[in-house]
Backbone and ligand atoms as CSV (ligand in chain L), in Angstrom:
chain,resi,resn,atom,element,x,y,z
A,1,UNK,N,N,121.068,69.819,116.554
A,1,UNK,CA,C,120.713,70.325,115.248
A,1,UNK,C,C,119.196,70.443,115.186
A,2,UNK,N,N,118.675,71.617,114.745
A,2,UNK,CA,C,117.232,71.793,114.637
A,2,UNK,C,C,116.795,71.465,113.197
A,3,UNK,N,N,115.554,70.885,113.127
A,3,UNK,CA,C,114.995,70.616,111.810
A,3,UNK,C,C,114.575,71.896,111.116
A,4,UNK,N,N,114.789,71.919,109.786
A,4,UNK,CA,C,114.284,73.025,109.012
A,4,UNK,C,C,112.747,72.897,108.956
A,5,UNK,N,N,112.053,74.022,109.182
A,5,UNK,CA,C,110.560,74.007,109.139
A,5,UNK,C,C,110.023,73.509,107.815
A,6,UNK,N,N,109.007,72.701,107.833
A,6,UNK,CA,C,108.365,72.214,106.589
A,6,UNK,C,C,107.276,73.184,106.148
A,7,UNK,N,N,106.549,72.782,105.099
A,7,UNK,CA,C,105.522,73.644,104.552
A,7,UNK,C,C,104.368,73.865,105.569
A,8,UNK,N,N,103.995,72.794,106.270
A,8,UNK,CA,C,102.905,72.956,107.277
A,8,UNK,C,C,103.322,73.940,108.375
A,9,UNK,N,N,104.543,73.810,108.857
A,9,UNK,CA,C,105.013,74.726,109.902
A,9,UNK,C,C,105.079,76.149,109.347
A,10,UNK,N,N,105.472,76.270,108.089
A,10,UNK,CA,C,105.555,77.616,107.470
A,10,UNK,C,C,104.183,78.307,107.388
A,11,UNK,N,N,103.175,77.529,106.990
A,11,UNK,CA,C,101.845,78.084,106.892
A,11,UNK,C,C,101.349,78.369,108.319
A,12,UNK,N,N,101.613,77.489,109.260
A,12,UNK,CA,C,101.208,77.736,110.658
A,12,UNK,C,C,101.845,79.025,111.169
A,13,UNK,N,N,103.110,79.216,110.841
A,13,UNK,CA,C,103.796,80.431,111.260
A,13,UNK,C,C,103.117,81.678,110.683
A,14,UNK,N,N,102.731,81.611,109.399
A,14,UNK,CA,C,102.120,82.734,108.738
A,14,UNK,C,C,100.818,83.118,109.492
A,15,UNK,N,N,99.963,82.092,109.752
A,15,UNK,CA,C,98.691,82.407,110.459
A,15,UNK,C,C,98.995,82.833,111.887
A,16,UNK,N,N,100.081,82.276,112.462
A,16,UNK,CA,C,100.451,82.691,113.801
A,16,UNK,C,C,100.825,84.195,113.885
A,17,UNK,N,N,101.505,84.653,112.855
A,17,UNK,CA,C,101.854,86.106,112.778
A,17,UNK,C,C,100.595,86.927,112.607
A,18,UNK,N,N,99.646,86.465,111.790
A,18,UNK,CA,C,98.422,87.197,111.598
A,18,UNK,C,C,97.614,87.203,112.896
A,19,UNK,N,N,97.601,86.118,113.608
A,19,UNK,CA,C,96.858,86.052,114.906
A,19,UNK,C,C,97.548,86.998,115.913
A,20,UNK,N,N,98.860,86.953,115.893
A,20,UNK,CA,C,99.626,87.864,116.779
A,20,UNK,C,C,99.273,89.345,116.499
A,21,UNK,N,N,99.077,89.626,115.249
A,21,UNK,CA,C,98.779,90.999,114.844
A,21,UNK,C,C,97.512,91.545,115.546
A,22,UNK,N,N,96.541,90.653,115.729
A,22,UNK,CA,C,95.280,91.172,116.337
A,22,UNK,C,C,95.243,90.888,117.831
A,23,UNK,N,N,96.094,89.937,118.333
A,23,UNK,CA,C,95.916,89.587,119.769
A,23,UNK,C,C,96.743,90.452,120.652
A,24,UNK,N,N,97.836,91.002,120.179
A,24,UNK,CA,C,98.671,91.841,121.077
A,24,UNK,C,C,98.337,93.299,120.797
A,25,UNK,N,N,97.911,93.974,121.884
A,25,UNK,CA,C,97.359,95.312,121.758
A,25,UNK,C,C,98.084,96.234,120.790
A,26,UNK,N,N,99.366,96.435,120.958
A,26,UNK,CA,C,100.015,97.405,120.099
A,26,UNK,C,C,101.110,96.731,119.249
A,27,UNK,N,N,100.900,95.470,118.905
A,27,UNK,CA,C,101.905,94.781,118.073
A,27,UNK,C,C,102.047,95.513,116.768
A,28,UNK,N,N,103.359,95.777,116.355
A,28,UNK,CA,C,103.541,96.433,115.081
A,28,UNK,C,C,103.016,95.616,113.898
A,29,UNK,N,N,102.800,94.328,114.173
A,29,UNK,CA,C,102.285,93.509,113.045
A,29,UNK,C,C,100.884,93.838,112.628
A,30,UNK,N,N,100.161,94.567,113.490
A,30,UNK,CA,C,98.772,94.905,113.173
A,30,UNK,C,C,98.707,95.923,112.012
A,31,UNK,N,N,99.833,96.621,111.726
A,31,UNK,CA,C,99.817,97.604,110.665
A,31,UNK,C,C,100.303,96.937,109.395
A,32,UNK,N,N,99.310,96.552,108.564
A,32,UNK,CA,C,99.680,95.873,107.304
A,32,UNK,C,C,99.511,96.888,106.150
A,33,UNK,N,N,100.218,96.612,105.073
A,33,UNK,CA,C,100.051,97.476,103.878
A,33,UNK,C,C,98.994,96.768,102.981
A,34,UNK,N,N,98.013,97.543,102.595
A,34,UNK,CA,C,96.939,97.082,101.750
A,34,UNK,C,C,97.092,97.800,100.391
A,35,UNK,N,N,97.187,97.037,99.339
A,35,UNK,CA,C,97.283,97.628,97.984
A,35,UNK,C,C,95.996,97.316,97.211
A,36,UNK,N,N,95.557,98.367,96.484
A,36,UNK,CA,C,94.395,98.250,95.629
A,36,UNK,C,C,94.838,98.689,94.212
A,37,UNK,N,N,93.884,98.605,93.268
A,37,UNK,CA,C,94.171,99.065,91.915
A,37,UNK,C,C,93.208,100.235,91.633
A,38,UNK,N,N,93.720,101.392,91.196
A,38,UNK,CA,C,92.783,102.482,90.955
A,38,UNK,C,C,92.207,102.440,89.548
A,39,UNK,N,N,91.400,103.419,89.258
A,39,UNK,CA,C,90.608,103.430,87.975
A,39,UNK,C,C,91.508,103.502,86.766
A,40,UNK,N,N,92.789,103.955,86.972
A,40,UNK,CA,C,93.692,103.989,85.800
A,40,UNK,C,C,94.629,102.737,85.773
A,41,UNK,N,N,94.333,101.779,86.666
A,41,UNK,CA,C,95.122,100.579,86.687
A,41,UNK,C,C,96.423,100.710,87.461
A,42,UNK,N,N,96.569,101.821,88.197
A,42,UNK,CA,C,97.784,102.030,88.968
A,42,UNK,C,C,97.611,101.438,90.334
A,43,UNK,N,N,98.711,100.824,90.878
A,43,UNK,CA,C,98.664,100.313,92.243
A,43,UNK,C,C,98.594,101.482,93.244
A,44,UNK,N,N,97.828,101.287,94.329
A,44,UNK,CA,C,97.758,102.277,95.392
A,44,UNK,C,C,97.919,101.507,96.722
A,45,UNK,N,N,98.812,101.973,97.586
A,45,UNK,CA,C,99.045,101.226,98.830
A,45,UNK,C,C,98.954,102.162,100.024
A,46,UNK,N,N,98.556,101.618,101.134
A,46,UNK,CA,C,98.458,102.377,102.377
A,46,UNK,C,C,98.417,101.377,103.506
A,47,UNK,N,N,98.687,101.919,104.738
A,47,UNK,CA,C,98.584,101.062,105.945
A,47,UNK,C,C,97.119,100.994,106.327
A,48,UNK,N,N,96.684,99.806,106.758
A,48,UNK,CA,C,95.474,99.666,107.542
A,48,UNK,C,C,95.793,98.747,108.750
A,49,UNK,N,N,94.922,98.867,109.761
A,49,UNK,CA,C,95.110,98.044,110.958
A,49,UNK,C,C,94.261,96.772,110.789
A,50,UNK,N,N,94.920,95.626,111.018
A,50,UNK,CA,C,94.152,94.395,110.989
A,50,UNK,C,C,93.254,94.295,112.207
A,51,UNK,N,N,91.979,94.000,111.995
A,51,UNK,CA,C,91.002,93.925,113.100
A,51,UNK,C,C,90.542,92.526,113.401
A,52,UNK,N,N,90.503,91.675,112.407
A,52,UNK,CA,C,90.114,90.300,112.630
A,52,UNK,C,C,90.841,89.344,111.646
A,53,UNK,N,N,91.136,88.161,112.181
A,53,UNK,CA,C,91.803,87.135,111.401
A,53,UNK,C,C,91.058,85.806,111.599
A,54,UNK,N,N,90.710,85.138,110.548
A,54,UNK,CA,C,90.000,83.869,110.693
A,54,UNK,C,C,90.608,82.837,109.735
A,55,UNK,N,N,91.430,81.984,110.309
A,55,UNK,CA,C,92.126,80.971,109.493
A,55,UNK,C,C,91.143,79.998,108.897
A,56,UNK,N,N,90.093,79.667,109.625
A,56,UNK,CA,C,89.160,78.635,109.123
A,56,UNK,C,C,88.568,79.035,107.770
A,57,UNK,N,N,88.274,80.332,107.616
A,57,UNK,CA,C,87.700,80.805,106.343
A,57,UNK,C,C,88.753,81.480,105.450
A,58,UNK,N,N,89.928,81.706,105.996
A,58,UNK,CA,C,90.951,82.408,105.245
A,58,UNK,C,C,90.602,83.879,105.025
A,59,UNK,N,N,90.023,84.482,106.033
A,59,UNK,CA,C,89.552,85.884,105.869
A,59,UNK,C,C,90.252,86.824,106.890
A,60,UNK,N,N,90.490,88.035,106.386
A,60,UNK,CA,C,91.032,89.104,107.235
A,60,UNK,C,C,90.035,90.259,107.175
A,61,UNK,N,N,89.997,91.059,108.283
A,61,UNK,CA,C,89.119,92.229,108.273
A,61,UNK,C,C,89.896,93.489,108.733
A,62,UNK,N,N,89.633,94.582,108.029
A,62,UNK,CA,C,90.122,95.889,108.436
A,62,UNK,C,C,88.944,96.857,108.468
A,63,UNK,N,N,89.046,97.973,109.055
A,63,UNK,CA,C,87.984,98.989,109.094
A,63,UNK,C,C,88.439,100.214,108.295
A,64,UNK,N,N,87.496,100.905,107.747
A,64,UNK,CA,C,87.855,102.102,107.003
A,64,UNK,C,C,86.678,103.078,106.945
A,65,UNK,N,N,86.910,104.184,106.324
A,65,UNK,CA,C,85.858,105.199,106.082
A,65,UNK,C,C,85.272,104.909,104.712
A,66,UNK,N,N,84.001,104.711,104.687
A,66,UNK,CA,C,83.361,104.339,103.422
A,66,UNK,C,C,83.560,105.334,102.279
A,67,UNK,N,N,83.899,106.584,102.654
A,67,UNK,CA,C,84.057,107.638,101.614
A,67,UNK,C,C,85.504,107.701,101.102
A,68,UNK,N,N,86.376,106.828,101.627
A,68,UNK,CA,C,87.791,106.923,101.253
A,68,UNK,C,C,88.010,106.431,99.797
A,69,UNK,N,N,89.097,106.826,99.220
A,69,UNK,CA,C,89.408,106.443,97.832
A,69,UNK,C,C,89.467,104.930,97.657
A,70,UNK,N,N,90.024,104.277,98.708
A,70,UNK,CA,C,90.239,102.855,98.553
A,70,UNK,C,C,88.880,102.101,98.395
A,71,UNK,N,N,87.842,102.631,99.048
A,71,UNK,CA,C,86.527,102.013,98.918
A,71,UNK,C,C,85.982,102.123,97.462
A,72,UNK,N,N,86.186,103.307,96.943
A,72,UNK,CA,C,85.778,103.477,95.523
A,72,UNK,C,C,86.561,102.546,94.610
A,73,UNK,N,N,87.825,102.409,94.869
A,73,UNK,CA,C,88.647,101.542,94.068
A,73,UNK,C,C,88.206,100.078,94.166
A,74,UNK,N,N,87.894,99.647,95.396
A,74,UNK,CA,C,87.478,98.283,95.668
A,74,UNK,C,C,86.120,97.955,95.006
A,75,UNK,N,N,85.291,98.986,94.943
A,75,UNK,CA,C,83.964,98.756,94.316
A,75,UNK,C,C,84.133,98.481,92.809
A,76,UNK,N,N,85.168,99.069,92.230
A,76,UNK,CA,C,85.463,98.816,90.795
A,76,UNK,C,C,86.270,97.574,90.575
A,77,UNK,N,N,87.179,97.309,91.516
A,77,UNK,CA,C,88.090,96.139,91.348
A,77,UNK,C,C,88.407,95.662,92.780
A,78,UNK,N,N,87.801,94.535,93.130
A,78,UNK,CA,C,87.952,94.017,94.512
A,78,UNK,C,C,89.284,93.319,94.798
A,79,UNK,N,N,90.200,93.217,93.762
A,79,UNK,CA,C,91.448,92.544,93.999
A,79,UNK,C,C,92.383,93.358,94.894
A,80,UNK,N,N,92.936,92.689,95.912
A,80,UNK,CA,C,93.853,93.396,96.795
A,80,UNK,C,C,95.161,92.590,97.004
A,81,UNK,N,N,96.186,93.277,97.415
A,81,UNK,CA,C,97.391,92.613,97.915
A,81,UNK,C,C,97.660,93.195,99.322
A,82,UNK,N,N,98.164,92.358,100.190
A,82,UNK,CA,C,98.512,92.789,101.540
A,82,UNK,C,C,99.931,92.391,101.838
A,83,UNK,N,N,100.567,93.179,102.670
A,83,UNK,CA,C,101.991,92.951,102.982
A,83,UNK,C,C,102.240,93.097,104.486
A,84,UNK,N,N,102.943,92.164,105.058
A,84,UNK,CA,C,103.341,92.195,106.455
A,84,UNK,C,C,104.761,91.807,106.593
A,85,UNK,N,N,105.479,92.515,107.471
A,85,UNK,CA,C,106.882,92.181,107.743
A,85,UNK,C,C,107.091,92.013,109.217
A,86,UNK,N,N,107.559,90.856,109.624
A,86,UNK,CA,C,107.901,90.626,111.048
A,86,UNK,C,C,109.402,90.688,111.165
A,87,UNK,N,N,109.914,91.795,111.738
A,87,UNK,CA,C,111.392,91.964,111.922
A,87,UNK,C,C,111.912,90.931,112.933
A,88,UNK,N,N,111.025,90.602,113.887
A,88,UNK,CA,C,111.499,89.653,114.930
A,88,UNK,C,C,111.738,88.255,114.317
A,89,UNK,N,N,110.858,87.897,113.381
A,89,UNK,CA,C,110.918,86.513,112.817
A,89,UNK,C,C,111.623,86.519,111.471
A,90,UNK,N,N,112.017,87.733,110.933
A,90,UNK,CA,C,112.591,87.855,109.639
A,90,UNK,C,C,111.763,87.208,108.555
A,91,UNK,N,N,110.430,87.441,108.713
A,91,UNK,CA,C,109.467,86.858,107.768
A,91,UNK,C,C,108.664,87.944,107.096
A,92,UNK,N,N,108.542,87.837,105.785
A,92,UNK,CA,C,107.712,88.705,104.998
A,92,UNK,C,C,106.506,87.840,104.508
A,93,UNK,N,N,105.301,88.380,104.672
A,93,UNK,CA,C,104.098,87.715,104.084
A,93,UNK,C,C,103.555,88.613,102.986
A,94,UNK,N,N,103.378,88.017,101.833
A,94,UNK,CA,C,102.690,88.731,100.717
A,94,UNK,C,C,101.437,87.991,100.424
A,95,UNK,N,N,100.328,88.680,100.476
A,95,UNK,CA,C,99.010,88.005,100.404
A,95,UNK,C,C,98.182,88.671,99.308
A,96,UNK,N,N,97.368,87.855,98.626
A,96,UNK,CA,C,96.411,88.366,97.687
A,96,UNK,C,C,95.014,87.921,98.072
A,97,UNK,N,N,94.027,88.669,97.624
A,97,UNK,CA,C,92.686,88.305,97.964
A,97,UNK,C,C,91.661,89.230,97.310
A,98,UNK,N,N,90.430,88.983,97.721
A,98,UNK,CA,C,89.299,89.778,97.208
A,98,UNK,C,C,88.615,90.416,98.401
A,99,UNK,N,N,88.345,91.750,98.255
A,99,UNK,CA,C,87.772,92.498,99.381
A,99,UNK,C,C,86.312,92.826,99.118
A,100,UNK,N,N,85.474,92.674,100.149
A,100,UNK,CA,C,84.110,93.094,100.107
A,100,UNK,C,C,83.934,94.273,101.110
A,101,UNK,N,N,83.331,95.299,100.686
A,101,UNK,CA,C,83.078,96.442,101.593
A,101,UNK,C,C,81.647,96.287,102.136
A,102,UNK,N,N,81.557,96.250,103.466
A,102,UNK,CA,C,80.264,96.144,104.070
A,102,UNK,C,C,80.094,97.295,105.098
A,103,UNK,N,N,78.857,97.648,105.353
A,103,UNK,CA,C,78.599,98.640,106.429
A,103,UNK,C,C,79.054,98.016,107.740
A,104,UNK,N,N,79.868,98.752,108.524
A,104,UNK,CA,C,80.253,98.255,109.840
A,104,UNK,C,C,79.006,98.084,110.710
A,105,UNK,N,N,78.983,96.943,111.444
A,105,UNK,CA,C,77.764,96.664,112.223
A,105,UNK,C,C,77.661,97.580,113.433
A,106,UNK,N,N,76.432,97.764,113.941
A,106,UNK,CA,C,76.245,98.592,115.138
A,106,UNK,C,C,77.074,98.053,116.325
A,107,UNK,N,N,77.096,96.705,116.426
A,107,UNK,CA,C,77.886,96.100,117.547
A,107,UNK,C,C,79.345,96.478,117.405
A,108,UNK,N,N,79.878,96.393,116.200
A,108,UNK,CA,C,81.283,96.729,116.021
A,108,UNK,C,C,81.545,98.195,116.312
A,109,UNK,N,N,80.653,99.035,115.867
A,109,UNK,CA,C,80.789,100.490,116.115
A,109,UNK,C,C,80.807,100.758,117.639
A,110,UNK,N,N,79.909,100.073,118.344
A,110,UNK,CA,C,79.827,100.254,119.788
A,110,UNK,C,C,81.168,99.900,120.461
A,111,UNK,N,N,81.884,98.951,119.833
A,111,UNK,CA,C,83.177,98.492,120.435
A,111,UNK,C,C,84.328,99.383,120.062
A,112,UNK,N,N,84.125,100.297,119.156
A,112,UNK,CA,C,85.234,101.164,118.685
A,112,UNK,C,C,85.397,102.277,119.710
A,113,UNK,N,N,86.576,102.422,120.347
A,113,UNK,CA,C,86.787,103.464,121.340
A,113,UNK,C,C,86.671,104.858,120.694
A,114,UNK,N,N,86.285,105.804,121.488
A,114,UNK,CA,C,86.023,107.175,120.977
A,114,UNK,C,C,87.177,107.740,120.165
A,115,UNK,N,N,88.419,107.669,120.669
A,115,UNK,CA,C,89.501,108.247,119.870
A,115,UNK,C,C,89.626,107.601,118.493
A,116,UNK,N,N,89.277,106.320,118.395
A,116,UNK,CA,C,89.391,105.645,117.079
A,116,UNK,C,C,88.220,106.021,116.215
A,117,UNK,N,N,87.090,106.324,116.787
A,117,UNK,CA,C,85.929,106.721,115.970
A,117,UNK,C,C,86.246,107.923,115.082
A,118,UNK,N,N,87.209,108.737,115.586
A,118,UNK,CA,C,87.550,109.942,114.864
A,118,UNK,C,C,88.018,109.589,113.428
A,119,UNK,N,N,88.528,108.386,113.251
A,119,UNK,CA,C,89.030,108.012,111.918
A,119,UNK,C,C,87.880,107.852,110.937
A,120,UNK,N,N,86.620,107.822,111.448
A,120,UNK,CA,C,85.515,107.625,110.534
A,120,UNK,C,C,84.616,108.862,110.532
A,121,UNK,N,N,85.256,110.077,110.640
A,121,UNK,CA,C,84.428,111.245,110.666
A,121,UNK,C,C,85.132,112.495,110.191
A,122,UNK,N,N,86.049,112.321,109.325
A,122,UNK,CA,C,86.784,113.476,108.812
A,122,UNK,C,C,85.880,114.274,107.863
A,123,UNK,N,N,85.742,115.559,108.119
A,123,UNK,CA,C,84.995,116.472,107.265
A,123,UNK,C,C,85.873,117.602,106.768
A,124,UNK,N,N,86.017,117.835,105.444
A,124,UNK,CA,C,85.420,117.095,104.386
A,124,UNK,C,C,85.977,115.671,104.263
A,125,UNK,N,N,85.383,114.825,103.396
A,125,UNK,CA,C,85.761,113.440,103.282
A,125,UNK,C,C,87.292,113.237,103.035
A,126,UNK,N,N,87.810,112.094,103.509
A,126,UNK,CA,C,89.270,111.830,103.258
A,126,UNK,C,C,89.621,111.970,101.804
A,127,UNK,N,N,90.765,112.643,101.563
A,127,UNK,CA,C,91.237,112.787,100.191
A,127,UNK,C,C,90.788,114.058,99.550
A,128,UNK,N,N,89.873,114.837,100.243
A,128,UNK,CA,C,89.400,116.110,99.626
A,128,UNK,C,C,90.523,117.118,99.658
A,129,UNK,N,N,90.627,117.926,98.609
A,129,UNK,CA,C,91.641,118.979,98.618
A,129,UNK,C,C,91.168,120.095,99.521
A,130,UNK,N,N,92.074,120.513,100.450
A,130,UNK,CA,C,91.734,121.620,101.385
A,130,UNK,C,C,92.790,122.730,101.243
A,131,UNK,N,N,92.431,123.975,101.682
A,131,UNK,CA,C,93.336,125.123,101.495
A,131,UNK,C,C,94.471,125.130,102.447
A,132,UNK,N,N,94.204,124.657,103.699
A,132,UNK,CA,C,95.251,124.638,104.765
A,132,UNK,C,C,95.260,123.279,105.409
A,133,UNK,N,N,96.400,122.877,106.010
A,133,UNK,CA,C,96.507,121.569,106.568
A,133,UNK,C,C,95.486,121.300,107.658
A,134,UNK,N,N,94.977,122.372,108.331
A,134,UNK,CA,C,94.011,122.152,109.423
A,134,UNK,C,C,92.597,122.542,109.024
A,135,UNK,N,N,92.344,122.617,107.759
A,135,UNK,CA,C,91.048,123.023,107.243
A,135,UNK,C,C,90.108,121.811,107.164
A,136,UNK,N,N,89.993,121.084,108.272
A,136,UNK,CA,C,89.113,119.945,108.346
A,136,UNK,C,C,88.727,119.742,109.807
A,137,UNK,N,N,87.657,119.013,110.003
A,137,UNK,CA,C,87.235,118.772,111.362
A,137,UNK,C,C,86.758,117.310,111.523
A,138,UNK,N,N,86.323,116.924,112.755
A,138,UNK,CA,C,85.973,115.566,113.026
A,138,UNK,C,C,84.546,115.489,113.524
A,139,UNK,N,N,83.709,114.741,112.770
A,139,UNK,CA,C,82.315,114.455,113.194
A,139,UNK,C,C,82.089,112.952,113.046
A,140,UNK,N,N,82.527,112.167,114.056
A,140,UNK,CA,C,82.380,110.716,113.909
A,140,UNK,C,C,80.959,110.319,113.539
A,141,UNK,N,N,80.822,109.431,112.574
A,141,UNK,CA,C,79.525,109.052,112.064
A,141,UNK,C,C,79.522,107.557,111.692
A,142,UNK,N,N,78.694,106.779,112.359
A,142,UNK,CA,C,78.689,105.343,112.076
A,142,UNK,C,C,78.326,105.072,110.636
A,143,UNK,N,N,77.686,106.050,109.959
A,143,UNK,CA,C,77.293,105.806,108.570
A,143,UNK,C,C,78.534,105.710,107.675
A,144,UNK,N,N,79.654,106.304,108.153
A,144,UNK,CA,C,80.876,106.296,107.322
A,144,UNK,C,C,81.753,105.026,107.671
A,145,UNK,N,N,81.322,104.261,108.617
A,145,UNK,CA,C,82.122,103.164,109.151
A,145,UNK,C,C,81.935,101.922,108.320
A,146,UNK,N,N,83.008,101.441,107.696
A,146,UNK,CA,C,82.914,100.259,106.835
A,146,UNK,C,C,83.919,99.204,107.225
A,147,UNK,N,N,83.519,97.968,106.998
A,147,UNK,CA,C,84.439,96.874,107.195
A,147,UNK,C,C,84.914,96.392,105.839
A,148,UNK,N,N,86.193,96.090,105.749
A,148,UNK,CA,C,86.785,95.489,104.520
A,148,UNK,C,C,86.976,94.012,104.855
A,149,UNK,N,N,86.194,93.147,104.324
A,149,UNK,CA,C,86.388,91.700,104.536
A,149,UNK,C,C,87.089,91.110,103.381
A,150,UNK,N,N,88.311,90.608,103.663
A,150,UNK,CA,C,89.187,90.157,102.593
A,150,UNK,C,C,89.283,88.632,102.632
A,151,UNK,N,N,88.918,88.018,101.538
A,151,UNK,CA,C,89.081,86.574,101.398
A,151,UNK,C,C,90.402,86.274,100.677
A,152,UNK,N,N,91.320,85.682,101.472
A,152,UNK,CA,C,92.642,85.471,100.846
A,152,UNK,C,C,92.606,84.334,99.828
A,153,UNK,N,N,93.400,84.525,98.768
A,153,UNK,CA,C,93.539,83.464,97.759
A,153,UNK,C,C,94.977,82.959,97.785
A,154,UNK,N,N,95.911,83.738,98.356
A,154,UNK,CA,C,97.298,83.357,98.331
A,154,UNK,C,C,98.060,83.962,99.504
A,155,UNK,N,N,98.954,83.185,100.042
A,155,UNK,CA,C,99.890,83.658,101.057
A,155,UNK,C,C,101.286,83.181,100.657
A,156,UNK,N,N,102.198,84.130,100.490
A,156,UNK,CA,C,103.577,83.760,100.240
A,156,UNK,C,C,104.424,84.216,101.411
A,157,UNK,N,N,105.230,83.223,101.901
A,157,UNK,CA,C,106.075,83.510,103.057
A,157,UNK,C,C,107.530,83.495,102.592
A,158,UNK,N,N,108.261,84.565,102.952
A,158,UNK,CA,C,109.727,84.588,102.721
A,158,UNK,C,C,110.376,84.732,104.065
A,159,UNK,N,N,111.223,83.747,104.449
A,159,UNK,CA,C,111.909,83.812,105.715
A,159,UNK,C,C,113.434,84.033,105.439
A,160,UNK,N,N,113.999,85.073,106.017
A,160,UNK,CA,C,115.455,85.338,105.832
A,160,UNK,C,C,116.248,84.642,106.921
A,161,UNK,N,N,115.951,83.350,107.111
A,161,UNK,CA,C,116.693,82.539,108.154
A,161,UNK,C,C,118.145,82.550,107.828
A,162,UNK,N,N,119.063,82.983,108.769
A,162,UNK,CA,C,120.442,82.998,108.521
A,162,UNK,C,C,120.996,81.652,108.120
A,163,UNK,N,N,120.275,80.581,108.526
A,163,UNK,CA,C,120.739,79.230,108.186
A,163,UNK,C,C,120.332,78.845,106.752
A,164,UNK,N,N,119.548,79.683,106.131
A,164,UNK,CA,C,119.135,79.441,104.736
A,164,UNK,C,C,117.770,80.014,104.487
A,165,UNK,N,N,117.717,80.890,103.518
A,165,UNK,CA,C,116.433,81.576,103.217
A,165,UNK,C,C,115.440,80.527,102.708
A,166,UNK,N,N,114.157,80.802,103.019
A,166,UNK,CA,C,113.101,79.925,102.557
A,166,UNK,C,C,111.969,80.746,101.988
A,167,UNK,N,N,111.389,80.256,100.920
A,167,UNK,CA,C,110.192,80.941,100.316
A,167,UNK,C,C,109.159,79.921,99.929
A,168,UNK,N,N,107.949,80.131,100.404
A,168,UNK,CA,C,106.909,79.187,100.125
A,168,UNK,C,C,105.630,79.872,99.672
A,169,UNK,N,N,104.917,79.246,98.771
A,169,UNK,CA,C,103.706,79.841,98.255
A,169,UNK,C,C,102.512,78.896,98.561
A,170,UNK,N,N,101.455,79.489,99.130
A,170,UNK,CA,C,100.250,78.697,99.490
A,170,UNK,C,C,99.047,79.330,98.784
A,171,UNK,N,N,98.225,78.460,98.182
A,171,UNK,CA,C,97.048,79.010,97.466
A,171,UNK,C,C,95.759,78.305,97.916
A,172,UNK,N,N,94.726,79.083,98.026
A,172,UNK,CA,C,93.447,78.495,98.359
A,172,UNK,C,C,93.007,77.477,97.319
A,173,UNK,N,N,93.345,77.768,96.020
A,173,UNK,CA,C,92.883,76.912,94.911
A,173,UNK,C,C,93.350,75.480,95.070
A,174,UNK,N,N,94.495,75.237,95.704
A,174,UNK,CA,C,94.949,73.832,95.875
A,174,UNK,C,C,94.852,73.415,97.360
A,175,UNK,N,N,93.966,74.078,98.093
A,175,UNK,CA,C,93.765,73.671,99.466
A,175,UNK,C,C,94.926,74.063,100.400
A,176,UNK,N,N,95.622,75.065,100.070
A,176,UNK,CA,C,96.724,75.632,100.857
A,176,UNK,C,C,97.853,74.598,101.045
A,177,UNK,N,N,98.033,73.648,100.134
A,177,UNK,CA,C,99.002,72.629,100.321
A,177,UNK,C,C,100.399,73.190,100.286
A,178,UNK,N,N,100.661,74.184,99.469
A,178,UNK,CA,C,101.905,74.912,99.483
A,178,UNK,C,C,103.001,74.282,98.636
A,179,UNK,N,N,103.880,75.161,98.144
A,179,UNK,CA,C,105.046,74.726,97.340
A,179,UNK,C,C,106.213,75.598,97.735
A,180,UNK,N,N,107.358,75.011,97.746
A,180,UNK,CA,C,108.573,75.840,97.903
A,180,UNK,C,C,108.934,76.552,96.629
A,181,UNK,N,N,109.464,77.771,96.785
A,181,UNK,CA,C,109.956,78.531,95.672
A,181,UNK,C,C,111.406,78.888,95.937
A,182,UNK,N,N,112.147,79.034,94.869
A,182,UNK,CA,C,113.528,79.535,95.062
A,182,UNK,C,C,113.430,80.990,95.567
A,183,UNK,N,N,114.133,81.275,96.690
A,183,UNK,CA,C,114.040,82.650,97.136
A,183,UNK,C,C,114.815,83.586,96.219
L,1,FMN,C1,C,99.636,103.691,111.367
L,1,FMN,C2,C,98.441,103.951,110.447
L,1,FMN,C3,C,97.312,103.172,110.595
L,1,FMN,C4,C,96.265,103.380,109.770
L,1,FMN,N1,N,95.120,102.596,109.876
L,1,FMN,C5,C,94.092,102.750,108.980
L,1,FMN,C6,C,92.952,101.870,109.053
L,1,FMN,O1,O,92.859,100.936,109.837
L,1,FMN,N2,N,91.955,102.082,108.138
L,1,FMN,C7,C,92.062,103.061,107.197
L,1,FMN,O2,O,91.112,103.164,106.409
L,1,FMN,N3,N,93.117,103.912,107.135
L,1,FMN,C8,C,94.103,103.772,108.022
L,1,FMN,N4,N,95.191,104.614,107.928
L,1,FMN,C9,C,95.209,105.650,106.935
L,1,FMN,C10,C,95.515,105.069,105.565
L,1,FMN,O3,O,96.876,104.630,105.531
L,1,FMN,C11,C,95.264,106.075,104.441
L,1,FMN,O4,O,96.093,107.193,104.586
L,1,FMN,C12,C,93.797,106.471,104.386
L,1,FMN,O5,O,92.929,105.374,104.687
L,1,FMN,C13,C,93.423,106.999,103.005
L,1,FMN,O6,O,93.662,106.031,102.043
L,1,FMN,P1,P,92.976,106.002,100.605
L,1,FMN,O7,O,92.921,107.408,100.161
L,1,FMN,O8,O,93.861,105.134,99.752
L,1,FMN,O9,O,91.568,105.441,100.808
L,1,FMN,C14,C,96.279,104.418,108.744
L,1,FMN,C15,C,97.467,105.171,108.610
L,1,FMN,C16,C,98.502,104.925,109.471
L,1,FMN,C17,C,99.780,105.786,109.280
């Protein structure tokens, strides 16, 4: 008989999944959904790729184009939600935090492979209305390259374990001690 994971193991598993997202080259876990709030108070969600995970500070990093709508939204309201689903582990992570937009550093830009730099050089800027689907071009520009540094305030884990579903909520405010929730 195996022991049911406790709160500590559950939080370890959550950070393990986040680490896996950045450590395995093409892990599907790297594609997380990032939700922001727009100027009308409406939620907006999209995929971003996780680029860095730091458990010690509780921070996650993604890269984006500084001209994108999400950056404008974050400058008005830095509150974000993130979502990750691990089909292998049957675990959903729902995370909340605060995002800071910073200019991507020269060192980071140097490490971005050429094909990926294209994501930071769409002309006209991302979200612009165009007449035809191909009415845009690519001019990679480090000036458009931004890092989204997200300080997590909450991680909620839901595990659909066939032996019994488990749901736990962890908050920075109480030192990530965690509480079980009814799933
Ligand atoms: C698989 C996948 C990965 C993506 N990765 C990123 C990313 O890392 N950063 C980013 O800004 N947009 C990424 N995008 C594009 C966004 O999902 C979104 O379409 C774009 O950033 C515009 O969003 P916004 O108008 O809300 O700013 C990705 C899209 C897909 C489908």
